[in-house]
C-alpha positions as CSV (number, residue, x, y, z in Angstrom):
1,M,-41.1,-1.9,30.5
2,T,-37.4,-2.8,29.6
3,I,-36.2,-3.8,26.2
4,T,-32.8,-5.8,26.0
5,T,-30.9,-6.6,23.0
6,A,-28.6,-9.8,23.2
7,V,-25.6,-10.0,20.7
8,A,-23.8,-13.2,20.5
9,C,-20.0,-12.2,20.3
10,P,-17.4,-14.6,21.0
11,E,-15.1,-13.6,24.0
12,P,-11.4,-13.8,23.2
13,E,-11.1,-16.6,25.7
14,D,-13.5,-18.7,23.6
15,R,-10.7,-18.9,20.6
16,S,-9.0,-22.3,20.5
17,R,-5.4,-22.4,21.2
18,T,-4.3,-23.1,17.5
19,E,-6.4,-20.1,16.4
20,A,-4.6,-17.6,19.0
21,G,-1.3,-19.3,18.2
22,E,-1.6,-18.7,14.4
23,H,-2.4,-14.9,15.1
24,E,0.4,-14.6,17.2
25,S,2.9,-16.1,14.8
26,E,1.8,-13.7,12.1
27,S,2.0,-10.6,14.4
28,G,4.0,-7.8,12.4
29,L,3.5,-9.5,9.1
30,A,1.4,-6.4,7.9
31,T,4.1,-4.1,9.0
32,A,6.8,-6.0,7.1
33,E,4.7,-6.0,3.8
34,Y,4.2,-2.2,4.2
35,A,7.9,-1.7,4.7
36,I,8.7,-3.8,1.5
37,A,6.1,-1.9,-0.5
38,T,7.4,1.3,0.6
39,L,11.0,0.4,-0.3
40,A,9.7,-0.7,-3.7
41,A,7.9,2.6,-4.2
42,A,11.1,4.4,-3.2
43,A,13.2,2.3,-5.6
44,F,10.7,2.9,-8.5
45,A,10.7,6.5,-7.9
46,G,14.5,6.7,-7.8
47,V,14.5,4.8,-11.3
48,L,11.8,7.1,-12.6
49,M,13.8,10.2,-11.7
50,A,16.9,8.8,-13.4
51,V,15.1,8.1,-16.5
52,L,13.4,11.6,-16.6
53,K,16.6,13.2,-16.0
54,G,18.0,11.7,-19.2
55,G,18.3,14.0,-22.2
56,D,16.2,12.0,-24.7
57,V,13.2,11.4,-22.4
58,K,13.3,15.0,-21.1
59,G,13.3,16.1,-24.8
60,M,10.5,13.8,-25.8
61,L,8.3,15.0,-22.9
62,T,8.9,18.6,-23.5
63,S,8.0,18.1,-27.2
64,L,4.9,16.3,-26.1
65,I,3.7,18.9,-23.8
66,Q,4.4,21.7,-26.2
67,S,2.5,20.0,-29.0
68,A,-0.4,19.3,-26.6
69,L,-0.6,22.9,-25.6
70,T,-0.1,24.5,-29.1
71,T,-2.9,22.2,-30.7
72,G,-5.8,23.6,-28.8
């Protein structure tokens, strides 16, 4: 006795030409989005480092940490 299972999966050839053309025109789009997000994150990190190296912010953060550690 043999049991078989049939699964209906469309073959790549079954796609319409417009569907295939849309996919090909968007190839590399995700990579570009990742590149832009990576550059934005690096720029944000640079700005954050510049702000944290400033004397006013550094003193405020040091004061905040010292007060948090001595309260408990």
